[in-house]
C-alpha positions in Angstrom: -0.1 0.0 0.0 1.2 3.5 -0.6 2.4 5.7 2.3 -0.5 7.6 3.7 -3.0 4.9 2.7 -1.8 2.5 5.3 -4.5 0.5 7.2 -4.5 0.9 11.0 -6.4 -1.5 13.3 -6.9 -0.4 16.9 -8.2 -2.8 19.5 -10.4 -1.2 22.2 -12.7 -3.9 23.6 -12.8 -7.7 24.2 -9.1 -7.7 24.5 -8.7 -8.4 28.3 -11.7 -10.7 28.3 -14.8 -11.5 26.3 -17.0 -8.4 26.6 -17.1 -4.9 25.2 -16.1 -5.9 21.7 -14.9 -2.8 19.9 -12.2 -2.4 17.2 -11.5 0.6 14.9 -10.0 0.4 11.4 -8.7 3.6 9.8 -8.0 3.7 6.1 -7.4 6.9 4.1 -9.8 9.4 5.5 -12.4 7.0 6.9 -12.9 5.2 10.3 -14.7 1.9 10.5 -15.8 0.5 13.8 -16.2 -3.2 14.3 -19.0 -3.6 17.0 -19.6 -1.4 20.0 -20.4 -3.7 22.9 -21.1 -3.3 26.6 -18.6 -4.4 29.1 -19.9 -6.9 31.6 -18.9 -8.7 34.8 -15.6 -7.6 36.2 -15.2 -4.9 33.5 -18.5 -3.2 33.7 -17.0 0.0 35.2 -15.3 0.7 31.9 -18.6 1.5 30.4 -18.6 4.8 32.5 -15.3 6.0 31.2 -15.1 8.2 28.2 -14.6 6.6 24.8 -10.9 6.6 23.8 -11.8 8.2 20.5 -14.2 10.8 19.2 -17.6 9.1 18.4 -18.2 11.8 15.9 -15.2 10.8 13.9 -16.5 7.3 13.2 -17.9 7.0 9.7 -19.3 3.5 9.6 -20.0 0.8 12.2 -20.1 -2.8 11.1 -22.1 -4.8 13.6 -21.5 -8.5 13.7 -24.5 -9.4 15.8 -27.1 -8.3 18.4 -25.7 -9.7 21.7 -25.2 -6.9 24.2 -21.5 -7.4 24.6 -21.2 -6.5 20.8 -24.0 -3.9 20.4 -24.8 -2.5 23.9 -22.9 0.8 23.7 -24.3 1.9 20.3 -26.9 4.2 22.1 -24.1 5.7 24.1 -22.0 6.1 20.9 -24.8 8.1 19.3 -25.4 10.0 22.5 -21.8 11.1 22.3 -21.9 12.3 18.7 -21.8 9.3 16.2 -23.8 10.2 13.1 -22.4 7.6 10.6 -24.1 4.5 9.2 -24.5 1.1 11.0 -24.5 -1.9 8.7 -25.7 -5.2 10.0 -27.9 -8.1 8.9 -31.6 -7.6 8.8 -32.2 -10.2 11.7 -29.6 -8.4 13.7 -31.5 -5.1 13.3 -34.7 -6.7 14.2 -33.2 -8.0 17.4 -31.4 -4.7 18.3 -34.8 -3.0 18.0 -35.8 -4.9 21.2 -32.4 -5.6 22.9 -31.2 -2.0 22.9 -34.4 -0.8 24.4 -34.3 -3.6 27.0 -30.6 -2.7 27.8 -31.7 1.1 28.2 -34.5 0.0 30.6 -32.0 -1.8 32.7 -29.6 1.2 32.7 -32.5 3.4 33.9 -33.7 1.0 36.6 -30.2 0.6 37.9 -29.6 4.4 37.9 -32.9 4.9 39.7 -31.9 2.4 42.4 -28.4 3.9 42.7 -29.9 7.4 43.0 -32.2 6.5 45.9 -29.2 5.1 47.7 -27.2 8.2 46.9 -29.9 10.4 48.1 -30.0 8.7 51.5 -26.2 9.3 51.7 -26.5 12.9 50.7 -24.8 12.4 47.3 -26.1 13.6 43.9 -28.3 11.4 41.7 -26.8 8.9 39.3 -27.4 9.3 35.6 -28.1 6.2 33.5 -25.5 5.2 30.9 -28.1 5.9 28.3 -31.9 6.1 28.1 -34.7 4.5 26.1 -34.8 7.6 24.2 -31.1 7.3 23.4 -31.7 3.8 22.2 -34.6 4.8 19.9 -32.5 7.6 18.4 -29.6 5.1 17.6 -31.9 2.8 15.6 -32.3 5.5 12.9 -28.6 5.0 11.9 -29.0 1.3 11.1 -28.9 0.1 7.5 -29.8 -3.6 7.4 -28.4 -5.8 4.6 -28.7 -9.4 3.4 -26.2 -12.1 3.7 -24.0 -12.3 0.6 -24.6 -8.8 -0.7 -21.6 -6.9 -2.0 -21.8 -3.4 -0.4 -19.5 -0.6 -1.6 -19.7 1.6 1.5 -17.4 4.3 -0.2 -15.1 4.5 -3.3 -12.3 2.5 -1.6 -14.0 0.2 0.9 -16.3 -2.7 0.2 -17.9 -5.1 2.7 -19.9 -8.4 2.7 -21.8 -10.1 5.6 -21.9 -13.9 5.9 -23.7 -16.2 8.2 -21.7 -16.9 11.4 -24.1 -19.4 12.9 -23.7 -18.0 16.3 -27.2 -16.4 16.9 -30.0 -15.3 14.6 -28.4 -12.8 12.2 -24.8 -13.1 13.3 -22.3 -12.3 10.8 -18.7 -12.9 9.6 -17.7 -9.7 7.9 -15.4 -9.5 4.9 -13.8 -6.1 4.1 -11.8 -5.0 1.0 -9.6 -1.9 1.2 -8.4 -0.6 -2.2 -5.8 2.2 -2.4 -5.7 2.1 -6.2 -2.5 0.1 -6.3 -3.3 -2.8 -3.9 -6.3 -4.4 -2.4 -6.0 -5.6 1.2 -8.7 -8.1 2.4 -9.5 -8.3 6.2 -12.1 -10.6 7.8 -13.8 -10.1 11.1 -15.2 -13.4 12.5 -17.4 -11.9 15.0 -18.6 -14.7 17.3 -18.4 -18.1 15.5 -21.1 -20.7 16.1 -20.9 -24.4 16.1 -21.7 -26.8 13.3 -25.0 -28.6 13.5 -26.4 -25.8 15.7 -30.2 -26.0 16.3 -32.1 -23.6 14.0 -29.1 -21.9 12.5 -26.8 -22.6 9.5 -23.1 -23.6 10.0 -20.6 -20.7 10.0 -19.8 -19.7 6.4 -16.4 -20.7 5.0 -14.4 -17.8 3.7 -12.1 -18.4 0.7 -9.4 -15.9 1.5 -8.0 -13.1 3.6 -4.8 -11.2 4.2 -5.8 -10.5 7.8 -8.3 -12.0 10.2 -9.6 -10.6 13.5 -10.9 -13.7 15.3 -12.6 -14.6 18.6 -11.2 -17.4 20.9 -13.8 -17.7 23.6 -13.3 -21.5 23.8 -9.8 -21.5 22.2 -8.5 -24.1 24.5 -11.7 -26.2 25.4 -13.8 -28.8 23.7 -17.6 -29.1 23.9 -19.8 -32.1 24.7 -21.2 -34.1 21.7 -24.5 -32.8 20.6 -26.4 -36.0 21.4 -24.7 -36.4 24.7 -25.6 -32.7 25.4 -29.4 -33.4 24.9 -29.3 -36.6 26.8 -27.6 -34.8 29.8 -30.1 -32.0 29.8 -33.1 -34.5 29.7 -31.5 -36.6 32.5 -31.1 -33.6 34.8 -34.7 -32.5 34.1 -36.1 -35.9 34.9 -33.9 -36.4 38.0 -35.0 -33.0 39.4 -38.7 -33.4 38.5 -38.9 -36.9 40.0 -37.8 -35.5 43.4 -40.3 -32.7 43.1 -37.8 -29.9 42.3 -37.5 -26.9 39.9 -35.0 -26.8 37.1 -33.7 -23.3 36.7 -31.9 -22.5 33.5 -30.2 -19.0 33.2 -30.3 -18.5 29.6 -29.5 -15.6 27.1 -33.0 -14.4 25.9 -31.8 -14.3 22.3 -30.5 -17.5 20.8 -30.0 -19.9 23.7 -33.6 -19.7 24.9 -35.0 -20.5 21.4 -32.5 -23.3 21.0 -33.6 -25.0 24.2 -37.2 -24.7 23.2 -36.3 -26.2 19.8 -34.4 -29.1 21.3 -37.3 -29.9 23.8 -39.8 -29.8 20.9 -37.6 -32.1 18.9 -37.2 -34.4 21.7 -41.0 -34.7 22.3 -41.5 -35.3 18.6 -39.0 -38.2 18.5 -40.7 -39.9 21.5 -44.4 -39.7 20.5 -44.9 -43.4 21.2 -43.3 -43.5 24.7 -46.7 -43.6 26.6 -46.4 -44.5 30.3 -42.7 -43.8 30.5 -40.6 -41.0 32.1 -40.6 -39.2 28.8 -44.3 -39.1 28.8 -44.1 -37.7 32.3 -41.8 -35.0 31.0 -44.6 -33.8 28.8 -46.7 -33.0 31.8 -44.0 -30.7 33.3 -44.6 -27.0 32.5 -41.9 -25.1 30.8 -42.0 -21.4 31.6 -40.0 -18.9 29.6 -39.8 -16.0 32.0 -38.2 -13.1 30.1 -40.1 -10.4 28.3 -37.0 -10.0 26.0 -37.0 -13.7 25.2 -40.7 -13.6 24.3 -40.1 -10.7 22.0 -37.0 -12.4 20.6 -38.9 -15.5 19.8 -41.4 -13.3 17.7 -38.3 -12.0 15.8 -37.2 -15.6 15.1 -40.7 -16.3 13.6 -40.2 -13.3 11.3 -36.8 -14.4 10.1 -37.4 -18.1 9.4 -35.9 -17.5 6.0 -32.3 -17.8 7.6 -33.1 -21.0 9.5 -31.3 -24.2 8.6 -32.8 -26.9 6.5 -33.9 -29.0 9.4 -35.9 -26.1 11.1 -37.4 -25.1 7.7 -38.5 -28.8 7.3 -40.5 -28.6 10.5 -42.2 -25.4 9.2 -43.0 -27.0 5.8 -44.7 -30.0 7.7 -46.8 -27.5 9.7 -45.0 -27.9 13.0 -43.9 -24.8 14.7 -40.4 -25.8 16.0 -40.5 -23.1 18.7 -43.7 -24.2 20.3 -45.2 -27.2 22.2 -48.2 -27.9 24.4 -46.5 -27.5 27.9 -44.6 -24.3 26.9 -45.7 -21.1 28.6 -44.4 -17.6 27.9 -44.6 -15.5 31.2 -45.9 -12.0 30.5 -46.0 -9.9 33.6 -44.2 -9.5 36.9 -47.1 -11.0 39.0 -47.1 -14.2 36.9 -43.3 -14.4 37.4 -43.5 -14.1 41.1 -46.1 -16.8 41.4 -43.6 -19.2 39.9 -41.5 -18.9 43.1 -44.5 -19.6 45.4 -45.5 -22.8 43.5 -44.3 -26.2 44.6 -45.1 -27.9 41.3 -42.1 -29.5 39.5 -41.3 -27.2 36.6 -38.7 -25.8 34.3 -37.9 -22.1 34.4 -35.9 -20.6 31.5 -35.0 -16.9 32.4 -32.5 -14.2 31.5 -29.9 -12.9 31.9 -27.7 -15.7 30.9 -24.8 -14.6 33.3 -27.4 -13.9 36.2 -26.3 -10.3 36.4 -29.8 -8.7 35.9 -33.4 -9.6 35.2 -35.9 -12.0 36.6 -33.3 -14.9 36.8 -31.9 -13.3 40.1 -35.3 -13.8 41.8 -35.6 -17.4 40.6 -32.0 -18.1 42.0 -32.9 -16.4 45.3 -35.9 -18.7 45.7 -34.3 -21.9 44.4 -30.5 -21.9 45.1 -31.1 -23.0 48.7 -33.4 -25.8 47.9 -31.7 -29.2 47.7 -34.3 -30.6 45.3 -33.7 -27.9 42.7 -31.1 -27.8 39.9 -29.4 -24.9 38.3 -28.3 -25.6 34.7 -25.9 -23.4 32.9 -26.0 -23.6 29.2 -23.7 -20.7 28.2 -20.4 -18.9 28.9 -20.1 -17.3 32.3 -17.7 -14.3 32.2 -15.3 -13.7 35.1 -16.9 -11.6 37.9 -20.5 -12.5 37.2 -22.9 -14.1 39.6 -23.3 -17.0 37.2 -19.5 -17.6 37.2 -19.4 -17.7 40.9 -22.2 -20.2 41.2 -20.8 -22.3 38.4 -17.3 -22.4 40.0 -18.7 -23.8 43.3 -19.4 -20.9 45.6 -21.1 -22.2 48.8 -23.1 -19.0 49.2 -23.8 -15.9 47.1 -25.3 -12.5 47.8 -28.5 -11.7 45.8 -30.4 -8.4 46.4 -28.2 -7.9 49.5 -29.2 -11.3 51.0 -26.8 -14.2 51.5 -28.2 -17.3 49.8 -26.7 -20.8 50.5 -26.1 -23.0 47.3 -27.7 -26.2 48.1 -29.2 -26.9 44.8 -27.3 -29.2 42.3 -25.3 -27.1 39.8 -24.7 -28.3 36.3 -22.9 -26.8 33.2 -24.0 -28.3 29.9 -21.5 -26.6 27.6 -22.7 -28.4 24.5 -25.4 -25.6 24.2 -22.7 -23.0 23.9 -23.2 -20.5 21.0 -19.4 -20.4 20.5 -17.3 -22.8 18.5 -14.8 -24.8 20.6 -11.1 -25.2 19.9 -11.6 -27.7 17.1 -14.5 -25.7 15.5 -12.3 -22.6 15.4 -9.4 -24.4 13.9 -11.6 -26.1 11.3 -13.1 -22.7 10.2 -9.5 -21.4 9.7 -8.7 -24.5 7.7 -11.5 -23.5 5.3 -9.4 -20.6 3.9 -8.1 -21.7 0.5 -5.6 -18.8 0.8 -4.1 -18.7 4.3 -4.2 -15.3 6.1 -0.8 -13.6 6.6 -1.7 -12.7 10.2 -4.3 -13.6 12.8 -5.3 -11.1 15.5 -6.9 -13.1 18.4 -9.4 -11.3 20.6 -12.6 -12.1 22.6 -11.2 -14.6 25.1 -9.6 -15.0 28.5 -5.7 -14.7 28.5 -5.0 -18.4 28.7 -7.5 -19.3 26.1 -6.0 -16.9 23.6 -2.5 -17.9 24.3 -3.3 -21.6 24.0 -5.2 -21.1 20.7 -2.4 -19.0 19.2 0.0 -21.9 19.9 -2.3 -24.3 18.3 -2.8 -22.2 15.2 0.9 -21.5 14.8 1.8 -25.2 15.2 -1.1 -26.8 13.2 -1.7 -24.2 10.5 1.5 -22.1 10.4 -0.3 -18.8 10.7 1.4 -16.0 12.6 -0.7 -14.8 15.5 -0.9 -11.6 17.3 -2.6 -11.2 20.7 -3.4 -7.4 21.0 -3.4 -5.6 24.3 -5.9 -2.8 25.1 -5.7 0.3 22.9 -2.8 -1.1 20.8 -2.6 0.0 17.2 -1.2 -2.0 14.3 -0.3 -0.4 11.0 -0.7 -2.6 8.0 1.5 -1.6 5.1 0.7 -4.4 2.7 0.2 -8.2 2.6 2.1 -9.5 5.7 3.7 -6.1 6.5 2.5 -5.2 10.0 4.1 -2.6 12.3 3.1 -2.2 15.9 2.5 1.4 17.0 2.9 1.8 20.7 0.1 3.7 22.5 -0.4 4.5 26.1 -3.7 3.2 27.4 -5.9 5.6 29.4 -8.1 3.0 31.1 -6.5 1.1 34.0 -5.2 -2.4 33.5 -7.4 -5.1 34.9 -5.9 -6.8 38.0 -4.5 -10.1 36.9 -4.1 -9.0 33.3 -1.0 -6.7 33.7 1.3 -7.1 30.9 5.1 -6.9 31.0 5.0 -4.1 28.5 3.0 -2.0 31.0 5.4 -2.7 33.8 8.2 -1.7 31.5 6.5 1.6 30.8 6.1 2.3 34.5 9.8 1.6 35.1 10.8 4.1 32.3 8.5 6.6 33.9 10.1 6.0 37.3 13.6 6.6 35.8 12.4 9.7 34.1 11.0 11.1 37.4 14.2 10.2 39.2 16.3 12.2 36.7 13.9 15.2 36.8 13.9 15.1 40.6 17.7 15.1 40.9 18.0 18.0 38.4 15.2 20.1 40.1 16.6 19.3 43.7 20.0 20.8 42.6 18.4 24.0 41.3 16.2 24.4 44.4 19.1 23.8 46.8 21.1 26.6 45.0 18.1 28.9 45.4 17.6 28.2 49.1 21.3 28.6 49.9 21.3 32.2 48.7 20.2 35.1 50.9 17.5 36.2 48.4 14.9 33.5 49.3 11.6 35.2 50.3 9.2 34.0 53.0 6.6 33.4 50.4 8.9 31.1 48.3 10.1 29.5 51.5 6.5 28.6 52.4 5.8 27.4 48.9 8.9 25.1 48.8 8.2 23.9 52.3 4.7 22.8 51.4 5.8 21.0 48.2 8.5 19.2 50.1 5.9 18.0 52.6 3.7 16.7 49.8 6.6 15.0 48.1 7.7 13.5 51.4 4.2 12.1 51.9 4.2 10.6 48.3 7.6 9.0 48.9 6.2 7.3 52.1 3.2 6.0 50.1 5.5 4.7 47.5 7.6 3.0 50.2 4.4 1.3 51.5 3.5 0.1 48.0 7.0 -1.2 47.3 6.6 -3.4 50.3 3.4 -5.1 49.1 
């Protein structure tokens, strides 16, 4: 590429974990953003820090899918000045219509609760990150497209969206950058789904790319076999129901909930002749979907059946709604939701959020975690720092709504339902490239997962891997020509994720301060030794010295930790 037309990729989110996806590509006079997700779990405080870029400077946002960790800061982006175009698939737009408003509702409710608490403490009220009005405003910037369309978004940049098989409407995004003398192709995987996923098609195979930005959520883990996964879930349900308990399934309202409904329907259809058996008993157990968002999302699925896989479309052609069965109930209002926790009937409750951080699931956990005849079944990824992760990792008690709840229920993790490809799925997707990428940027994963996956890719496929740190910029000068541009991150490093590079930066700053300190001390000593020092300057220097002395003592304390 010609000097001045170099391609810069900047990594701002989902670099120290799996939430807050956000990357910026600069080419010529344009800036493209890949996703604008909400930080969750241990990183959620980052949402309240200012963007490390000017939102008004972003020309285009390419949205891979609707999940909040990829789309959840779009209303904030618009609130702060973004006026560009948001490209995504039609199904992603349909889901964002409900998901961003739901996220805004949560922001408003949490701010209202925090404001009441602040008022009692004599502090000012808390403003929501964004409001439902902000979410509605952001929707007007969306431009939905179809899978496979070639979209020239300007004279030098072309994009195409392909099915990622992760959630309804999820996309792998191809991007071509043409400077007149050379074309560089970059691919953003978004979140990749698994093969043979219920309802959805397998992730599209991409022929070629010079550079790939790729997720590694499960870069060092393997999922259960699909058949074993279904059998495991049914066994857990039967075991719990037979002892009179409730099965609580924290599930993402979009994607995972519909897949569980689909698999239960499929299981019932395949056991129609099992009269008088445990399977027949299962037909009498009510299944409650207790999430207003999940109810609306299921309606969006109905409207986008055109992107279902062949098996799901086959059900529809036979007149069988694959997302409905006789003992399925959608809970509409709060009072109906409350009644579920005061009923002793054996039942299945599917509720969001999937990581147990907000929504009605917290009420169901509060009322069922302490019951020995209940079961909690996790069917998706639990990010570090979330309530779901603490329960899944074996916490003996957890705090919910300020109350300590003992974990007496049986806790299961059925990972075969994960919406993310496992290590083998990720590697096989990369093997599909007929022309091997020059470089692979690995994001969206915990540290160990990314490191292990990079090693597998380099050993098995011979592709050079880069694991970016927060706010790092890479300048692409051509096919395989990448130069790292060092930047200084504003946001604090997350404890446990501190890199050697950041430590080295701090050491350099310490040496710089030491040299400045010695130089200035020499000058001040010369000034004080003269007879011309005034009382005013004496007082000023004295106060500064006291502050410096105090800071040195604090540094001394820190160095001993």
